[in-house]
Backbone as a chain_set.jsonl record, in Angstrom:
{"seq": "XXXXXXXXXXXXXXXXXXXXXXXXXXXXXXXXXXXXXXXXXXXXXXXXXXXXXXXXXXXXXXXXXXXXXXXXXX", "coords": {"N": [[77.463, 48.505, 40.132], [74.104, 48.282, 38.88], [71.368, 46.174, 38.65], [67.852, 46.731, 38.318], [64.433, 45.359, 38.375], [61.554, 45.86, 38.564], [58.074, 44.717, 38.409], [54.564, 46.151, 38.288], [51.846, 45.715, 38.835], [48.352, 46.443, 38.795], [45.081, 46.555, 39.592], [41.22, 48.127, 38.769], [38.657, 47.883, 39.839], [35.327, 47.668, 38.484], [33.496, 50.944, 38.237], [35.607, 52.186, 39.925], [37.444, 55.008, 41.088], [41.123, 55.757, 40.65], [44.378, 57.441, 41.295], [47.709, 57.273, 40.123], [50.719, 57.244, 40.736], [53.679, 57.093, 39.084], [57.055, 56.551, 39.645], [60.631, 57.138, 38.369], [63.498, 57.568, 39.619], [67.01, 58.386, 40.444], [69.308, 58.013, 43.044], [71.965, 57.929, 43.183], [75.242, 58.459, 41.858], [75.873, 56.134, 40.483], [76.301, 53.305, 38.093], [73.189, 52.147, 36.781], [70.585, 49.951, 35.611], [67.358, 49.833, 34.884], [64.347, 47.492, 34.269], [61.489, 47.757, 33.342], [58.531, 46.614, 34.118], [54.743, 47.249, 33.747], [51.431, 46.736, 34.458], [48.092, 47.087, 33.758], [44.733, 46.945, 34.494], [41.281, 47.826, 34.005], [38.941, 47.967, 34.859], [34.743, 48.017, 33.709], [33.496, 51.389, 33.417], [35.595, 52.367, 35.506], [37.937, 54.749, 36.199], [41.108, 55.921, 35.66], [43.756, 57.87, 35.963], [46.73, 57.823, 35.001], [50.556, 58.361, 35.693], [53.819, 59.146, 34.333], [56.904, 59.42, 35.778], [60.521, 60.173, 34.8], [63.497, 61.028, 36.464], [65.701, 60.494, 36.327], [69.496, 60.221, 36.793], [72.209, 60.556, 34.64], [73.653, 58.052, 34.066], [71.95, 56.217, 34.435], [69.9, 53.69, 32.789], [66.866, 52.991, 31.825], [64.291, 50.594, 30.33], [60.802, 50.181, 29.533], [57.815, 49.151, 29.911], [54.856, 49.45, 29.492], [51.361, 48.272, 29.872], [47.78, 48.195, 29.265], [44.624, 46.992, 29.653], [41.22, 47.715, 29.089], [38.161, 47.888, 30.382], [34.497, 48.205, 28.932], [33.698, 51.66, 28.774], [35.642, 52.685, 30.396]], "CA": [[76.713, 48.297, 39.085], [73.009, 47.535, 39.874], [70.345, 46.479, 37.651], [66.421, 46.245, 39.086], [63.642, 44.268, 37.405], [60.53, 45.788, 39.043], [56.946, 44.366, 37.908], [53.624, 46.389, 38.581], [50.445, 44.985, 38.354], [47.279, 46.997, 38.984], [44.073, 46.102, 39.113], [41.054, 48.564, 38.928], [37.37, 46.856, 39.455], [34.358, 48.544, 38.166], [33.084, 52.064, 38.857], [36.34, 52.917, 40.757], [38.869, 56.274, 40.103], [42.157, 55.668, 40.959], [45.372, 58.393, 40.77], [48.595, 56.336, 40.426], [51.902, 58.052, 39.863], [54.621, 55.963, 38.898], [58.68, 57.906, 39.649], [61.565, 56.627, 38.273], [64.616, 58.661, 40.0], [68.2, 57.844, 40.626], [69.299, 59.14, 43.679], [73.454, 57.979, 43.534], [75.706, 58.672, 40.292], [76.32, 55.026, 40.21], [75.256, 52.94, 37.231], [72.201, 51.392, 37.156], [69.886, 49.178, 34.354], [66.126, 49.521, 35.278], [63.943, 46.937, 33.117], [59.79, 47.358, 34.195], [56.39, 46.285, 33.902], [54.107, 47.609, 34.221], [50.296, 46.399, 34.27], [46.881, 47.861, 34.607], [43.492, 45.941, 34.432], [40.458, 49.129, 33.794], [37.107, 47.441, 34.648], [34.267, 48.663, 33.806], [32.993, 52.637, 34.393], [36.617, 53.203, 36.504], [38.423, 55.904, 35.967], [42.428, 56.296, 36.569], [44.602, 58.794, 36.03], [48.109, 56.963, 35.66], [51.592, 59.453, 35.263], [54.85, 58.462, 34.912], [58.184, 60.884, 35.951], [61.536, 59.566, 34.862], [64.155, 62.156, 36.928], [67.272, 59.582, 37.028], [70.985, 60.901, 36.468], [72.591, 60.282, 32.955], [74.556, 56.839, 34.475], [70.936, 55.414, 34.338], [69.1, 53.419, 32.025], [65.303, 52.382, 31.289], [63.067, 49.742, 29.727], [60.169, 50.359, 30.291], [56.616, 48.431, 29.434], [53.203, 49.657, 30.248], [50.505, 47.723, 29.314], [46.435, 49.009, 29.568], [43.791, 46.873, 29.395], [40.538, 48.167, 29.61], [36.81, 47.116, 29.562], [33.54, 49.189, 28.205], [33.406, 52.904, 29.065], [36.5, 52.984, 31.111]], "C": [[75.368, 47.813, 39.934], [71.582, 47.422, 38.491], [68.71, 46.05, 38.773], [64.982, 46.27, 37.835], [62.087, 44.594, 38.712], [59.052, 45.529, 37.875], [55.624, 45.052, 38.83], [52.723, 45.697, 38.252], [48.925, 45.898, 39.168], [45.725, 46.979, 38.437], [42.729, 47.27, 39.91], [39.751, 48.22, 38.757], [36.904, 48.014, 39.011], [33.646, 49.686, 39.266], [33.873, 52.777, 39.752], [37.206, 53.983, 40.345], [40.158, 55.874, 41.803], [43.784, 57.408, 40.014], [46.489, 57.756, 40.913], [50.068, 57.239, 39.257], [53.165, 57.002, 39.962], [56.624, 56.93, 38.644], [59.579, 56.604, 39.369], [62.771, 57.515, 38.759], [65.476, 57.745, 40.594], [68.651, 58.488, 41.991], [70.8, 58.794, 44.125], [74.065, 58.576, 41.809], [76.424, 57.118, 39.929], [75.349, 54.548, 38.464], [74.214, 52.061, 37.357], [70.733, 50.89, 36.045], [68.583, 49.249, 34.814], [65.365, 48.456, 34.262], [62.66, 46.753, 33.748], [58.967, 47.166, 33.555], [55.424, 46.89, 34.005], [52.183, 47.195, 33.831], [48.868, 46.586, 34.841], [46.006, 47.117, 34.128], [42.218, 47.303, 34.633], [39.476, 48.256, 33.758], [35.922, 48.579, 33.979], [33.277, 50.084, 33.865], [34.133, 52.962, 35.414], [37.415, 54.182, 35.245], [39.914, 56.286, 36.357], [43.077, 57.092, 35.291], [46.47, 58.112, 36.126], [48.916, 58.336, 34.663], [52.6, 59.063, 35.879], [56.028, 59.201, 34.703], [59.309, 59.756, 36.002], [62.704, 60.595, 35.444], [65.358, 60.901, 37.417], [68.394, 60.171, 36.095], [71.229, 60.033, 35.049], [73.174, 58.889, 32.981], [72.987, 55.516, 34.841], [70.132, 55.228, 33.423], [67.465, 52.992, 32.047], [64.794, 52.199, 30.46], [62.429, 49.753, 30.578], [58.625, 49.484, 29.001], [55.358, 48.892, 30.025], [51.969, 48.895, 29.207], [48.875, 47.936, 29.537], [45.371, 47.674, 29.084], [42.461, 47.166, 29.715], [38.965, 47.618, 29.237], [35.914, 48.542, 29.348], [33.859, 50.513, 29.079], [34.485, 53.303, 30.453], [36.923, 54.347, 31.102]], "O": [[75.318, 47.262, 41.033], [71.091, 48.273, 37.75], [68.647, 45.256, 39.712], [64.733, 46.969, 36.852], [61.697, 43.749, 39.517], [58.997, 46.045, 36.759], [55.512, 44.647, 39.987], [52.832, 44.984, 37.254], [48.775, 45.657, 40.366], [45.285, 47.263, 37.323], [42.799, 47.488, 41.12], [39.401, 48.171, 37.578], [37.501, 49.09, 38.995], [33.353, 49.562, 40.455], [33.419, 53.737, 40.375], [37.731, 53.89, 39.235], [40.109, 55.793, 43.03], [43.954, 57.957, 38.926], [46.574, 57.441, 42.1], [50.295, 57.571, 38.094], [53.419, 56.264, 40.914], [57.085, 57.625, 37.738], [59.446, 55.475, 39.842], [62.952, 58.412, 37.935], [65.149, 56.681, 41.12], [68.315, 59.669, 42.073], [71.127, 59.191, 45.243], [73.369, 58.983, 40.879], [77.398, 57.022, 39.183], [74.373, 55.053, 37.91], [74.384, 51.122, 38.134], [69.898, 51.771, 35.836], [68.538, 48.248, 35.53], [65.879, 48.569, 33.149], [62.499, 45.847, 34.566], [58.711, 47.574, 32.422], [55.472, 47.11, 35.215], [51.831, 47.523, 32.698], [48.504, 46.344, 35.992], [46.4, 46.449, 33.172], [42.383, 47.823, 35.737], [39.117, 47.762, 32.689], [36.186, 49.767, 33.792], [32.189, 49.879, 34.403], [33.821, 53.804, 36.255], [37.425, 54.243, 34.015], [40.027, 56.971, 37.374], [42.923, 56.945, 34.078], [47.174, 58.02, 37.132], [48.52, 58.984, 33.694], [52.76, 58.739, 37.056], [56.266, 59.641, 33.578], [59.307, 58.781, 36.754], [62.954, 61.287, 34.458], [65.715, 60.568, 38.547], [68.238, 60.514, 34.923], [70.56, 59.11, 34.583], [73.245, 58.392, 31.857], [73.041, 54.381, 35.313], [69.505, 56.194, 32.988], [67.449, 52.301, 33.066], [64.564, 53.072, 29.623], [62.645, 49.563, 31.775], [58.583, 49.365, 27.776], [55.019, 48.543, 31.155], [51.845, 49.052, 27.992], [48.836, 47.616, 30.725], [45.465, 47.442, 27.879], [42.284, 46.866, 30.896], [38.618, 47.094, 28.179], [36.371, 49.673, 29.512], [34.325, 50.285, 30.195], [34.149, 54.078, 31.348], [37.832, 54.717, 31.844]]}, "num_chains": 1, "name": "protein.A"}
């Protein structure tokens, strides 16, 4: 059995443009628990395309929190 606790911190400066794909996928049939946190800070007039894909086996569990703080016109 396995427990994972990833933390993603993403800072997008003003006027920037970024595409992010976060993917959760288990490659074996072992039991796994993932407790994930993603924080995204978006500057003024920045643009973020954020996608989350979950493709786990039935033995996997995912607890997931995503927080986004946006500045003006983002």
